[in-house]
PyMOL CGO cylinders between C-alpha atoms (Angstrom):
from pymol import cmd
from pymol.cgo import CYLINDER

trace = [
    CYLINDER, 87.04, 51.31, -25.50, 86.76, 47.87, -23.56, 0.3, 1, 1, 1, 1, 1, 1,
    CYLINDER, 86.76, 47.87, -23.56, 88.78, 49.61, -20.25, 0.3, 1, 1, 1, 1, 1, 1,
    CYLINDER, 88.78, 49.61, -20.25, 86.79, 52.88, -20.43, 0.3, 1, 1, 1, 1, 1, 1,
    CYLINDER, 86.79, 52.88, -20.43, 82.93, 53.05, -21.95, 0.3, 1, 1, 1, 1, 1, 1,
    CYLINDER, 82.93, 53.05, -21.95, 81.70, 55.63, -20.44, 0.3, 1, 1, 1, 1, 1, 1,
    CYLINDER, 81.70, 55.63, -20.44, 84.52, 57.79, -22.39, 0.3, 1, 1, 1, 1, 1, 1,
    CYLINDER, 84.52, 57.79, -22.39, 83.30, 56.04, -25.53, 0.3, 1, 1, 1, 1, 1, 1,
    CYLINDER, 83.30, 56.04, -25.53, 79.81, 56.46, -24.78, 0.3, 1, 1, 1, 1, 1, 1,
    CYLINDER, 79.81, 56.46, -24.78, 80.28, 60.23, -23.64, 0.3, 1, 1, 1, 1, 1, 1,
    CYLINDER, 80.28, 60.23, -23.64, 82.77, 60.85, -27.19, 0.3, 1, 1, 1, 1, 1, 1,
    CYLINDER, 82.77, 60.85, -27.19, 79.87, 59.11, -29.10, 0.3, 1, 1, 1, 1, 1, 1,
    CYLINDER, 79.87, 59.11, -29.10, 77.06, 61.40, -27.91, 0.3, 1, 1, 1, 1, 1, 1,
    CYLINDER, 77.06, 61.40, -27.91, 79.30, 64.51, -28.22, 0.3, 1, 1, 1, 1, 1, 1,
    CYLINDER, 79.30, 64.51, -28.22, 79.66, 63.55, -32.14, 0.3, 1, 1, 1, 1, 1, 1,
    CYLINDER, 79.66, 63.55, -32.14, 76.36, 63.32, -32.52, 0.3, 1, 1, 1, 1, 1, 1,
    CYLINDER, 76.36, 63.32, -32.52, 75.15, 66.66, -30.96, 0.3, 1, 1, 1, 1, 1, 1,
    CYLINDER, 75.15, 66.66, -30.96, 78.22, 68.56, -32.69, 0.3, 1, 1, 1, 1, 1, 1,
    CYLINDER, 78.22, 68.56, -32.69, 78.48, 67.78, -36.03, 0.3, 1, 1, 1, 1, 1, 1,
    CYLINDER, 78.48, 67.78, -36.03, 75.53, 66.23, -38.14, 0.3, 1, 1, 1, 1, 1, 1,
    CYLINDER, 75.53, 66.23, -38.14, 77.53, 64.74, -41.07, 0.3, 1, 1, 1, 1, 1, 1,
    CYLINDER, 77.53, 64.74, -41.07, 79.12, 62.68, -38.34, 0.3, 1, 1, 1, 1, 1, 1,
    CYLINDER, 79.12, 62.68, -38.34, 75.25, 61.87, -36.85, 0.3, 1, 1, 1, 1, 1, 1,
    CYLINDER, 75.25, 61.87, -36.85, 74.26, 60.62, -40.71, 0.3, 1, 1, 1, 1, 1, 1,
    CYLINDER, 74.26, 60.62, -40.71, 77.51, 58.27, -41.08, 0.3, 1, 1, 1, 1, 1, 1,
    CYLINDER, 77.51, 58.27, -41.08, 76.93, 56.67, -37.79, 0.3, 1, 1, 1, 1, 1, 1,
    CYLINDER, 76.93, 56.67, -37.79, 73.47, 56.23, -38.72, 0.3, 1, 1, 1, 1, 1, 1,
    CYLINDER, 73.47, 56.23, -38.72, 74.44, 54.86, -42.09, 0.3, 1, 1, 1, 1, 1, 1,
    CYLINDER, 74.44, 54.86, -42.09, 76.82, 52.14, -40.47, 0.3, 1, 1, 1, 1, 1, 1,
    CYLINDER, 76.82, 52.14, -40.47, 74.71, 51.21, -38.02, 0.3, 1, 1, 1, 1, 1, 1,
    CYLINDER, 74.71, 51.21, -38.02, 71.48, 50.80, -40.54, 0.3, 1, 1, 1, 1, 1, 1,
    CYLINDER, 71.48, 50.80, -40.54, 73.23, 49.35, -43.27, 0.3, 1, 1, 1, 1, 1, 1,
    CYLINDER, 73.23, 49.35, -43.27, 76.02, 47.41, -42.36, 0.3, 1, 1, 1, 1, 1, 1,
    CYLINDER, 76.02, 47.41, -42.36, 74.29, 43.39, -41.31, 0.3, 1, 1, 1, 1, 1, 1,
    CYLINDER, 74.29, 43.39, -41.31, 76.99, 43.07, -38.43, 0.3, 1, 1, 1, 1, 1, 1,
    CYLINDER, 76.99, 43.07, -38.43, 75.94, 46.27, -36.35, 0.3, 1, 1, 1, 1, 1, 1,
    CYLINDER, 75.94, 46.27, -36.35, 72.62, 45.94, -37.02, 0.3, 1, 1, 1, 1, 1, 1,
    CYLINDER, 72.62, 45.94, -37.02, 72.52, 42.84, -36.10, 0.3, 1, 1, 1, 1, 1, 1,
    CYLINDER, 72.52, 42.84, -36.10, 74.14, 43.68, -32.60, 0.3, 1, 1, 1, 1, 1, 1,
    CYLINDER, 74.14, 43.68, -32.60, 71.61, 46.63, -31.93, 0.3, 1, 1, 1, 1, 1, 1,
    CYLINDER, 71.61, 46.63, -31.93, 68.76, 44.73, -32.13, 0.3, 1, 1, 1, 1, 1, 1,
    CYLINDER, 68.76, 44.73, -32.13, 70.43, 41.81, -30.24, 0.3, 1, 1, 1, 1, 1, 1,
    CYLINDER, 70.43, 41.81, -30.24, 70.89, 44.91, -27.29, 0.3, 1, 1, 1, 1, 1, 1,
    CYLINDER, 70.89, 44.91, -27.29, 67.18, 46.19, -27.99, 0.3, 1, 1, 1, 1, 1, 1,
    CYLINDER, 67.18, 46.19, -27.99, 66.04, 42.71, -27.79, 0.3, 1, 1, 1, 1, 1, 1,
    CYLINDER, 66.04, 42.71, -27.79, 68.16, 41.83, -24.34, 0.3, 1, 1, 1, 1, 1, 1,
    CYLINDER, 68.16, 41.83, -24.34, 67.22, 45.08, -22.54, 0.3, 1, 1, 1, 1, 1, 1,
    CYLINDER, 67.22, 45.08, -22.54, 63.23, 45.11, -23.14, 0.3, 1, 1, 1, 1, 1, 1,
    CYLINDER, 63.23, 45.11, -23.14, 60.45, 43.29, -23.00, 0.3, 1, 1, 1, 1, 1, 1,
    CYLINDER, 60.45, 43.29, -23.00, 57.58, 43.11, -25.79, 0.3, 1, 1, 1, 1, 1, 1,
    CYLINDER, 57.58, 43.11, -25.79, 54.68, 43.66, -24.39, 0.3, 1, 1, 1, 1, 1, 1,
    CYLINDER, 54.68, 43.66, -24.39, 52.12, 41.37, -25.85, 0.3, 1, 1, 1, 1, 1, 1,
    CYLINDER, 52.12, 41.37, -25.85, 49.74, 45.03, -27.04, 0.3, 1, 1, 1, 1, 1, 1,
    CYLINDER, 49.74, 45.03, -27.04, 52.42, 46.62, -28.64, 0.3, 1, 1, 1, 1, 1, 1,
    CYLINDER, 52.42, 46.62, -28.64, 50.28, 50.13, -29.86, 0.3, 1, 1, 1, 1, 1, 1,
    CYLINDER, 50.28, 50.13, -29.86, 49.99, 51.00, -33.20, 0.3, 1, 1, 1, 1, 1, 1,
    CYLINDER, 49.99, 51.00, -33.20, 50.24, 55.23, -34.15, 0.3, 1, 1, 1, 1, 1, 1,
    CYLINDER, 50.24, 55.23, -34.15, 46.64, 54.88, -34.49, 0.3, 1, 1, 1, 1, 1, 1,
    CYLINDER, 46.64, 54.88, -34.49, 46.15, 53.02, -30.98, 0.3, 1, 1, 1, 1, 1, 1,
    CYLINDER, 46.15, 53.02, -30.98, 48.22, 56.01, -29.48, 0.3, 1, 1, 1, 1, 1, 1,
    CYLINDER, 48.22, 56.01, -29.48, 46.13, 58.82, -30.86, 0.3, 1, 1, 1, 1, 1, 1,
    CYLINDER, 46.13, 58.82, -30.86, 42.70, 56.83, -29.81, 0.3, 1, 1, 1, 1, 1, 1,
    CYLINDER, 42.70, 56.83, -29.81, 44.21, 56.73, -26.64, 0.3, 1, 1, 1, 1, 1, 1,
    CYLINDER, 44.21, 56.73, -26.64, 44.51, 60.61, -26.50, 0.3, 1, 1, 1, 1, 1, 1,
    CYLINDER, 44.51, 60.61, -26.50, 41.58, 61.47, -27.84, 0.3, 1, 1, 1, 1, 1, 1,
    CYLINDER, 41.58, 61.47, -27.84, 39.75, 59.41, -25.23, 0.3, 1, 1, 1, 1, 1, 1,
    CYLINDER, 39.75, 59.41, -25.23, 41.57, 60.91, -22.58, 0.3, 1, 1, 1, 1, 1, 1,
    CYLINDER, 41.57, 60.91, -22.58, 40.41, 64.54, -23.71, 0.3, 1, 1, 1, 1, 1, 1,
    CYLINDER, 40.41, 64.54, -23.71, 37.33, 63.36, -24.08, 0.3, 1, 1, 1, 1, 1, 1,
    CYLINDER, 37.33, 63.36, -24.08, 37.51, 62.06, -20.28, 0.3, 1, 1, 1, 1, 1, 1,
    CYLINDER, 37.51, 62.06, -20.28, 38.68, 65.46, -19.10, 0.3, 1, 1, 1, 1, 1, 1,
    CYLINDER, 38.68, 65.46, -19.10, 35.98, 67.17, -20.72, 0.3, 1, 1, 1, 1, 1, 1,
    CYLINDER, 35.98, 67.17, -20.72, 33.39, 64.86, -19.17, 0.3, 1, 1, 1, 1, 1, 1,
    CYLINDER, 33.39, 64.86, -19.17, 35.31, 65.52, -15.53, 0.3, 1, 1, 1, 1, 1, 1,
    CYLINDER, 35.31, 65.52, -15.53, 34.97, 69.46, -16.35, 0.3, 1, 1, 1, 1, 1, 1,
    CYLINDER, 34.97, 69.46, -16.35, 38.35, 69.96, -16.25, 0.3, 1, 1, 1, 1, 1, 1,
    CYLINDER, 38.35, 69.96, -16.25, 39.23, 73.55, -17.09, 0.3, 1, 1, 1, 1, 1, 1,
    CYLINDER, 39.23, 73.55, -17.09, 40.62, 75.15, -20.00, 0.3, 1, 1, 1, 1, 1, 1,
    CYLINDER, 40.62, 75.15, -20.00, 43.85, 74.66, -18.16, 0.3, 1, 1, 1, 1, 1, 1,
    CYLINDER, 43.85, 74.66, -18.16, 43.83, 71.08, -17.91, 0.3, 1, 1, 1, 1, 1, 1,
    CYLINDER, 43.83, 71.08, -17.91, 42.86, 70.76, -21.38, 0.3, 1, 1, 1, 1, 1, 1,
    CYLINDER, 42.86, 70.76, -21.38, 46.12, 72.54, -23.01, 0.3, 1, 1, 1, 1, 1, 1,
    CYLINDER, 46.12, 72.54, -23.01, 47.85, 69.54, -21.20, 0.3, 1, 1, 1, 1, 1, 1,
    CYLINDER, 47.85, 69.54, -21.20, 46.59, 66.99, -23.66, 0.3, 1, 1, 1, 1, 1, 1,
    CYLINDER, 46.59, 66.99, -23.66, 47.64, 68.54, -27.02, 0.3, 1, 1, 1, 1, 1, 1,
    CYLINDER, 47.64, 68.54, -27.02, 46.74, 66.09, -29.33, 0.3, 1, 1, 1, 1, 1, 1,
    CYLINDER, 46.74, 66.09, -29.33, 50.02, 66.41, -31.64, 0.3, 1, 1, 1, 1, 1, 1,
    CYLINDER, 50.02, 66.41, -31.64, 52.41, 66.97, -28.69, 0.3, 1, 1, 1, 1, 1, 1,
    CYLINDER, 52.41, 66.97, -28.69, 51.14, 64.06, -26.74, 0.3, 1, 1, 1, 1, 1, 1,
    CYLINDER, 51.14, 64.06, -26.74, 51.58, 61.75, -29.73, 0.3, 1, 1, 1, 1, 1, 1,
    CYLINDER, 51.58, 61.75, -29.73, 54.86, 62.97, -30.44, 0.3, 1, 1, 1, 1, 1, 1,
    CYLINDER, 54.86, 62.97, -30.44, 55.84, 62.44, -26.75, 0.3, 1, 1, 1, 1, 1, 1,
    CYLINDER, 55.84, 62.44, -26.75, 54.46, 58.70, -26.60, 0.3, 1, 1, 1, 1, 1, 1,
    CYLINDER, 54.46, 58.70, -26.60, 55.98, 57.92, -29.64, 0.3, 1, 1, 1, 1, 1, 1,
    CYLINDER, 55.98, 57.92, -29.64, 59.33, 58.76, -28.74, 0.3, 1, 1, 1, 1, 1, 1,
    CYLINDER, 59.33, 58.76, -28.74, 58.63, 56.78, -25.08, 0.3, 1, 1, 1, 1, 1, 1,
    CYLINDER, 58.63, 56.78, -25.08, 57.60, 53.49, -26.84, 0.3, 1, 1, 1, 1, 1, 1,
    CYLINDER, 57.60, 53.49, -26.84, 58.34, 51.63, -29.84, 0.3, 1, 1, 1, 1, 1, 1,
    CYLINDER, 58.34, 51.63, -29.84, 55.26, 51.12, -32.32, 0.3, 1, 1, 1, 1, 1, 1,
    CYLINDER, 55.26, 51.12, -32.32, 54.09, 47.98, -33.81, 0.3, 1, 1, 1, 1, 1, 1,
    CYLINDER, 54.09, 47.98, -33.81, 55.74, 49.09, -37.21, 0.3, 1, 1, 1, 1, 1, 1,
    CYLINDER, 55.74, 49.09, -37.21, 59.35, 49.48, -35.52, 0.3, 1, 1, 1, 1, 1, 1,
    CYLINDER, 59.35, 49.48, -35.52, 59.13, 45.92, -33.91, 0.3, 1, 1, 1, 1, 1, 1,
    CYLINDER, 59.13, 45.92, -33.91, 57.85, 44.84, -37.33, 0.3, 1, 1, 1, 1, 1, 1,
    CYLINDER, 57.85, 44.84, -37.33, 61.38, 46.47, -38.69, 0.3, 1, 1, 1, 1, 1, 1,
    CYLINDER, 61.38, 46.47, -38.69, 63.24, 44.55, -36.08, 0.3, 1, 1, 1, 1, 1, 1,
    CYLINDER, 63.24, 44.55, -36.08, 61.55, 41.36, -36.49, 0.3, 1, 1, 1, 1, 1, 1,
    CYLINDER, 61.55, 41.36, -36.49, 62.21, 41.71, -40.75, 0.3, 1, 1, 1, 1, 1, 1,
    CYLINDER, 62.21, 41.71, -40.75, 66.06, 41.95, -39.66, 0.3, 1, 1, 1, 1, 1, 1,
    CYLINDER, 66.06, 41.95, -39.66, 66.17, 39.07, -37.41, 0.3, 1, 1, 1, 1, 1, 1,
    CYLINDER, 66.17, 39.07, -37.41, 64.08, 36.56, -39.95, 0.3, 1, 1, 1, 1, 1, 1,
    CYLINDER, 64.08, 36.56, -39.95, 66.98, 37.64, -42.81, 0.3, 1, 1, 1, 1, 1, 1,
    CYLINDER, 66.98, 37.64, -42.81, 69.67, 36.93, -40.06, 0.3, 1, 1, 1, 1, 1, 1,
    CYLINDER, 69.67, 36.93, -40.06, 67.82, 33.31, -39.13, 0.3, 1, 1, 1, 1, 1, 1,
    CYLINDER, 67.82, 33.31, -39.13, 67.74, 32.31, -42.83, 0.3, 1, 1, 1, 1, 1, 1,
    CYLINDER, 67.74, 32.31, -42.83, 71.28, 33.51, -43.60, 0.3, 1, 1, 1, 1, 1, 1,
    CYLINDER, 71.28, 33.51, -43.60, 72.73, 31.74, -40.26, 0.3, 1, 1, 1, 1, 1, 1,
    CYLINDER, 72.73, 31.74, -40.26, 70.74, 28.67, -40.95, 0.3, 1, 1, 1, 1, 1, 1,
    CYLINDER, 70.74, 28.67, -40.95, 71.97, 28.29, -44.37, 0.3, 1, 1, 1, 1, 1, 1,
    CYLINDER, 71.97, 28.29, -44.37, 76.00, 29.15, -43.05, 0.3, 1, 1, 1, 1, 1, 1,
    CYLINDER, 76.00, 29.15, -43.05, 75.78, 26.74, -40.66, 0.3, 1, 1, 1, 1, 1, 1,
    CYLINDER, 75.78, 26.74, -40.66, 74.81, 23.64, -42.84, 0.3, 1, 1, 1, 1, 1, 1,
    CYLINDER, 74.81, 23.64, -42.84, 77.16, 24.63, -45.68, 0.3, 1, 1, 1, 1, 1, 1,
    CYLINDER, 77.16, 24.63, -45.68, 79.73, 24.16, -42.79, 0.3, 1, 1, 1, 1, 1, 1,
    CYLINDER, 79.73, 24.16, -42.79, 78.91, 20.49, -42.34, 0.3, 1, 1, 1, 1, 1, 1,
    CYLINDER, 78.91, 20.49, -42.34, 78.48, 19.94, -46.24, 0.3, 1, 1, 1, 1, 1, 1,
    CYLINDER, 78.48, 19.94, -46.24, 74.52, 20.27, -46.90, 0.3, 1, 1, 1, 1, 1, 1,
    CYLINDER, 74.52, 20.27, -46.90, 73.81, 22.78, -49.39, 0.3, 1, 1, 1, 1, 1, 1,
    CYLINDER, 73.81, 22.78, -49.39, 70.32, 24.86, -49.49, 0.3, 1, 1, 1, 1, 1, 1,
    CYLINDER, 70.32, 24.86, -49.49, 69.21, 27.85, -50.46, 0.3, 1, 1, 1, 1, 1, 1,
    CYLINDER, 69.21, 27.85, -50.46, 67.36, 29.03, -47.02, 0.3, 1, 1, 1, 1, 1, 1,
    CYLINDER, 67.36, 29.03, -47.02, 63.87, 30.87, -47.70, 0.3, 1, 1, 1, 1, 1, 1,
    CYLINDER, 63.87, 30.87, -47.70, 60.42, 31.34, -46.05, 0.3, 1, 1, 1, 1, 1, 1,
    CYLINDER, 60.42, 31.34, -46.05, 57.84, 28.58, -46.41, 0.3, 1, 1, 1, 1, 1, 1,
    CYLINDER, 57.84, 28.58, -46.41, 53.89, 29.16, -46.46, 0.3, 1, 1, 1, 1, 1, 1,
    CYLINDER, 53.89, 29.16, -46.46, 51.99, 25.93, -46.90, 0.3, 1, 1, 1, 1, 1, 1,
    CYLINDER, 51.99, 25.93, -46.90, 48.79, 27.50, -45.87, 0.3, 1, 1, 1, 1, 1, 1,
    CYLINDER, 48.79, 27.50, -45.87, 46.88, 30.89, -44.30, 0.3, 1, 1, 1, 1, 1, 1,
    CYLINDER, 46.88, 30.89, -44.30, 48.05, 29.48, -41.06, 0.3, 1, 1, 1, 1, 1, 1,
    CYLINDER, 48.05, 29.48, -41.06, 51.13, 27.59, -41.55, 0.3, 1, 1, 1, 1, 1, 1,
    CYLINDER, 51.13, 27.59, -41.55, 53.80, 30.18, -42.19, 0.3, 1, 1, 1, 1, 1, 1,
    CYLINDER, 53.80, 30.18, -42.19, 57.66, 29.24, -41.42, 0.3, 1, 1, 1, 1, 1, 1,
    CYLINDER, 57.66, 29.24, -41.42, 60.39, 31.73, -41.00, 0.3, 1, 1, 1, 1, 1, 1,
    CYLINDER, 60.39, 31.73, -41.00, 62.94, 29.07, -41.87, 0.3, 1, 1, 1, 1, 1, 1,
    CYLINDER, 62.94, 29.07, -41.87, 63.00, 26.17, -44.43, 0.3, 1, 1, 1, 1, 1, 1,
    CYLINDER, 63.00, 26.17, -44.43, 66.17, 25.17, -45.97, 0.3, 1, 1, 1, 1, 1, 1,
    CYLINDER, 66.17, 25.17, -45.97, 66.10, 21.51, -47.49, 0.3, 1, 1, 1, 1, 1, 1,
    CYLINDER, 66.10, 21.51, -47.49, 69.05, 20.32, -48.33, 0.3, 1, 1, 1, 1, 1, 1,
    CYLINDER, 69.05, 20.32, -48.33, 68.37, 16.46, -49.09, 0.3, 1, 1, 1, 1, 1, 1,
    CYLINDER, 68.37, 16.46, -49.09, 69.40, 14.29, -46.00, 0.3, 1, 1, 1, 1, 1, 1,
    CYLINDER, 69.40, 14.29, -46.00, 67.82, 16.92, -44.04, 0.3, 1, 1, 1, 1, 1, 1,
    CYLINDER, 67.82, 16.92, -44.04, 64.96, 20.27, -43.61, 0.3, 1, 1, 1, 1, 1, 1,
    CYLINDER, 64.96, 20.27, -43.61, 65.92, 22.67, -40.91, 0.3, 1, 1, 1, 1, 1, 1,
    CYLINDER, 65.92, 22.67, -40.91, 62.26, 24.29, -40.72, 0.3, 1, 1, 1, 1, 1, 1,
    CYLINDER, 62.26, 24.29, -40.72, 61.63, 26.63, -38.06, 0.3, 1, 1, 1, 1, 1, 1,
    CYLINDER, 61.63, 26.63, -38.06, 60.81, 30.32, -36.52, 0.3, 1, 1, 1, 1, 1, 1,
    CYLINDER, 60.81, 30.32, -36.52, 63.09, 33.40, -36.06, 0.3, 1, 1, 1, 1, 1, 1,
    CYLINDER, 63.09, 33.40, -36.06, 62.66, 35.44, -32.94, 0.3, 1, 1, 1, 1, 1, 1,
    CYLINDER, 62.66, 35.44, -32.94, 63.81, 38.52, -31.09, 0.3, 1, 1, 1, 1, 1, 1,
    CYLINDER, 63.81, 38.52, -31.09, 63.43, 36.79, -27.87, 0.3, 1, 1, 1, 1, 1, 1,
    CYLINDER, 63.43, 36.79, -27.87, 62.59, 33.33, -27.40, 0.3, 1, 1, 1, 1, 1, 1,
    CYLINDER, 62.59, 33.33, -27.40, 61.16, 31.79, -24.01, 0.3, 1, 1, 1, 1, 1, 1,
    CYLINDER, 61.16, 31.79, -24.01, 60.17, 28.03, -23.62, 0.3, 1, 1, 1, 1, 1, 1,
    CYLINDER, 60.17, 28.03, -23.62, 56.84, 28.64, -25.26, 0.3, 1, 1, 1, 1, 1, 1,
    CYLINDER, 56.84, 28.64, -25.26, 58.29, 29.43, -28.51, 0.3, 1, 1, 1, 1, 1, 1,
    CYLINDER, 58.29, 29.43, -28.51, 60.39, 26.31, -28.66, 0.3, 1, 1, 1, 1, 1, 1,
    CYLINDER, 60.39, 26.31, -28.66, 57.38, 23.94, -28.13, 0.3, 1, 1, 1, 1, 1, 1,
    CYLINDER, 57.38, 23.94, -28.13, 55.12, 26.33, -30.82, 0.3, 1, 1, 1, 1, 1, 1,
    CYLINDER, 55.12, 26.33, -30.82, 58.34, 25.85, -33.36, 0.3, 1, 1, 1, 1, 1, 1,
    CYLINDER, 58.34, 25.85, -33.36, 58.56, 21.84, -32.46, 0.3, 1, 1, 1, 1, 1, 1,
    CYLINDER, 58.56, 21.84, -32.46, 54.66, 21.22, -32.67, 0.3, 1, 1, 1, 1, 1, 1,
    CYLINDER, 54.66, 21.22, -32.67, 54.00, 23.34, -36.06, 0.3, 1, 1, 1, 1, 1, 1,
    CYLINDER, 54.00, 23.34, -36.06, 57.43, 21.49, -37.35, 0.3, 1, 1, 1, 1, 1, 1,
    CYLINDER, 57.43, 21.49, -37.35, 55.40, 18.19, -36.46, 0.3, 1, 1, 1, 1, 1, 1,
    CYLINDER, 55.40, 18.19, -36.46, 52.12, 19.81, -38.17, 0.3, 1, 1, 1, 1, 1, 1,
    CYLINDER, 52.12, 19.81, -38.17, 54.68, 19.90, -41.23, 0.3, 1, 1, 1, 1, 1, 1,
    CYLINDER, 54.68, 19.90, -41.23, 55.65, 16.43, -41.31, 0.3, 1, 1, 1, 1, 1, 1,
    CYLINDER, 55.65, 16.43, -41.31, 52.11, 15.27, -40.33, 0.3, 1, 1, 1, 1, 1, 1,
    CYLINDER, 52.11, 15.27, -40.33, 50.33, 17.14, -43.03, 0.3, 1, 1, 1, 1, 1, 1,
    CYLINDER, 50.33, 17.14, -43.03, 52.89, 18.07, -46.14, 0.3, 1, 1, 1, 1, 1, 1,
    CYLINDER, 52.89, 18.07, -46.14, 55.22, 15.19, -46.19, 0.3, 1, 1, 1, 1, 1, 1,
    CYLINDER, 55.22, 15.19, -46.19, 56.23, 16.47, -50.08, 0.3, 1, 1, 1, 1, 1, 1,
    CYLINDER, 56.23, 16.47, -50.08, 58.21, 20.18, -48.05, 0.3, 1, 1, 1, 1, 1, 1,
    CYLINDER, 58.21, 20.18, -48.05, 60.62, 17.66, -46.39, 0.3, 1, 1, 1, 1, 1, 1,
    CYLINDER, 60.62, 17.66, -46.39, 63.63, 15.60, -48.13, 0.3, 1, 1, 1, 1, 1, 1,
    CYLINDER, 63.63, 15.60, -48.13, 64.48, 13.15, -44.84, 0.3, 1, 1, 1, 1, 1, 1,
    CYLINDER, 64.48, 13.15, -44.84, 65.39, 14.14, -41.75, 0.3, 1, 1, 1, 1, 1, 1,
    CYLINDER, 65.39, 14.14, -41.75, 63.04, 17.10, -40.20, 0.3, 1, 1, 1, 1, 1, 1,
    CYLINDER, 63.04, 17.10, -40.20, 65.18, 19.18, -37.82, 0.3, 1, 1, 1, 1, 1, 1,
    CYLINDER, 65.18, 19.18, -37.82, 63.22, 21.94, -36.06, 0.3, 1, 1, 1, 1, 1, 1,
    CYLINDER, 63.22, 21.94, -36.06, 64.96, 25.15, -35.53, 0.3, 1, 1, 1, 1, 1, 1,
    CYLINDER, 64.96, 25.15, -35.53, 64.40, 28.38, -33.70, 0.3, 1, 1, 1, 1, 1, 1,
    CYLINDER, 64.40, 28.38, -33.70, 66.60, 31.32, -34.58, 0.3, 1, 1, 1, 1, 1, 1,
    CYLINDER, 66.60, 31.32, -34.58, 66.90, 34.13, -31.84, 0.3, 1, 1, 1, 1, 1, 1,
    CYLINDER, 66.90, 34.13, -31.84, 68.80, 36.98, -30.55, 0.3, 1, 1, 1, 1, 1, 1,
    CYLINDER, 68.80, 36.98, -30.55, 68.00, 35.88, -27.14, 0.3, 1, 1, 1, 1, 1, 1,
    CYLINDER, 68.00, 35.88, -27.14, 67.32, 32.40, -25.42, 0.3, 1, 1, 1, 1, 1, 1,
    CYLINDER, 67.32, 32.40, -25.42, 66.00, 32.64, -21.86, 0.3, 1, 1, 1, 1, 1, 1,
    CYLINDER, 66.00, 32.64, -21.86, 67.27, 29.86, -19.87, 0.3, 1, 1, 1, 1, 1, 1,
    CYLINDER, 67.27, 29.86, -19.87, 63.96, 27.79, -20.08, 0.3, 1, 1, 1, 1, 1, 1,
    CYLINDER, 63.96, 27.79, -20.08, 63.86, 27.86, -23.89, 0.3, 1, 1, 1, 1, 1, 1,
    CYLINDER, 63.86, 27.86, -23.89, 67.55, 26.27, -23.80, 0.3, 1, 1, 1, 1, 1, 1,
    CYLINDER, 67.55, 26.27, -23.80, 66.43, 23.62, -21.67, 0.3, 1, 1, 1, 1, 1, 1,
    CYLINDER, 66.43, 23.62, -21.67, 63.32, 22.86, -23.26, 0.3, 1, 1, 1, 1, 1, 1,
    CYLINDER, 63.32, 22.86, -23.26, 65.19, 22.97, -26.57, 0.3, 1, 1, 1, 1, 1, 1,
    CYLINDER, 65.19, 22.97, -26.57, 67.58, 20.42, -25.00, 0.3, 1, 1, 1, 1, 1, 1,
    CYLINDER, 67.58, 20.42, -25.00, 64.11, 18.10, -24.18, 0.3, 1, 1, 1, 1, 1, 1,
    CYLINDER, 64.11, 18.10, -24.18, 62.64, 18.60, -27.69, 0.3, 1, 1, 1, 1, 1, 1,
    CYLINDER, 62.64, 18.60, -27.69, 65.69, 18.28, -29.61, 0.3, 1, 1, 1, 1, 1, 1,
    CYLINDER, 65.69, 18.28, -29.61, 65.25, 21.48, -31.68, 0.3, 1, 1, 1, 1, 1, 1,
    CYLINDER, 65.25, 21.48, -31.68, 68.14, 23.31, -32.93, 0.3, 1, 1, 1, 1, 1, 1,
    CYLINDER, 68.14, 23.31, -32.93, 68.45, 26.24, -31.34, 0.3, 1, 1, 1, 1, 1, 1,
    CYLINDER, 68.45, 26.24, -31.34, 70.62, 29.26, -32.78, 0.3, 1, 1, 1, 1, 1, 1,
    CYLINDER, 70.62, 29.26, -32.78, 71.11, 32.51, -30.07, 0.3, 1, 1, 1, 1, 1, 1,
    CYLINDER, 71.11, 32.51, -30.07, 72.72, 35.18, -32.54, 0.3, 1, 1, 1, 1, 1, 1,
    CYLINDER, 72.72, 35.18, -32.54, 76.03, 33.89, -34.29, 0.3, 1, 1, 1, 1, 1, 1,
    CYLINDER, 76.03, 33.89, -34.29, 76.37, 30.78, -31.76, 0.3, 1, 1, 1, 1, 1, 1,
    CYLINDER, 76.37, 30.78, -31.76, 74.67, 27.30, -31.52, 0.3, 1, 1, 1, 1, 1, 1,
    CYLINDER, 74.67, 27.30, -31.52, 73.25, 26.92, -28.37, 0.3, 1, 1, 1, 1, 1, 1,
    CYLINDER, 73.25, 26.92, -28.37, 71.40, 23.35, -29.01, 0.3, 1, 1, 1, 1, 1, 1,
    CYLINDER, 71.40, 23.35, -29.01, 74.44, 22.18, -31.80, 0.3, 1, 1, 1, 1, 1, 1,
    CYLINDER, 74.44, 22.18, -31.80, 72.65, 20.04, -34.77, 0.3, 1, 1, 1, 1, 1, 1,
    CYLINDER, 72.65, 20.04, -34.77, 74.50, 17.23, -33.88, 0.3, 1, 1, 1, 1, 1, 1,
    CYLINDER, 74.50, 17.23, -33.88, 72.96, 16.89, -30.32, 0.3, 1, 1, 1, 1, 1, 1,
    CYLINDER, 72.96, 16.89, -30.32, 69.84, 17.49, -32.49, 0.3, 1, 1, 1, 1, 1, 1,
    CYLINDER, 69.84, 17.49, -32.49, 70.80, 14.61, -35.35, 0.3, 1, 1, 1, 1, 1, 1,
    CYLINDER, 70.80, 14.61, -35.35, 71.84, 12.13, -31.66, 0.3, 1, 1, 1, 1, 1, 1,
    CYLINDER, 71.84, 12.13, -31.66, 75.36, 12.21, -33.44, 0.3, 1, 1, 1, 1, 1, 1,
    CYLINDER, 75.36, 12.21, -33.44, 76.98, 13.39, -29.57, 0.3, 1, 1, 1, 1, 1, 1,
]
cmd.load_cgo(trace, "trace")
C-alpha cells in the first residue's frame, strides 16, 4: 500500500464497482470505526476550504428556480429552459458541493473526538475528569469542558483551525473566567481541538498559551500552556 498507492486505489475502486456487498462493508467500516471516520474527516478537512455561506438543500433549490426565472425573462427558448430541469440540477449540485447538513455531521464527529482526546490526555497525566459540552447562556456554549480539579480545560472543536479560531477560543475562555468563575476549579486552560491546524494558528496558540491539539497529537503541549517547560 505504501509503495504502490495507485494500485491500492484502483483495487479499492474496482471493489466498489464490482460487488455491492464489498461496498457495504467498506462503507460500514468508514462510518462506524472511530479511527477510520476521524481519518476520513481529517483528509476532507485538509483538502477543502469550507465557504462561509455553505448552502442548504433549500438554498440550492431556490438558486435553480431563480436561474429558470432569469432565463424566462431573457426570452430563452424551450431548448434553453430544458437545460435547467430543477430536480436534475439539484441532484447535480448536491453531488458537487457539500451541504450545511453534511458539514454539521462532520462537525459533530469532530466535537466528539475532541471530548475523547482531551479527557484521554488529561487522564494520562493523572487528571481525572469527564469531558462534556458546556452551555452557560444563549451566547456562550463550549464544545469542550473538562473540570479536573487542579485545572479546567475549556474550549472549542474545529474541523480546520486558523489563527482567528485560536484567538476566539482564548477570548471566550477568558470571558468564562470573568463571568462564571464557579465553573472553574483552579487553573484555566483554553483548549482548541482540530483536525487540521494552520501554521499561523500554531504560532498564535504558542503566544496566547492555548492548548492546541491536532487530531491525535499536541501541537502546543499542555505543559507549555502551564509554563512547566
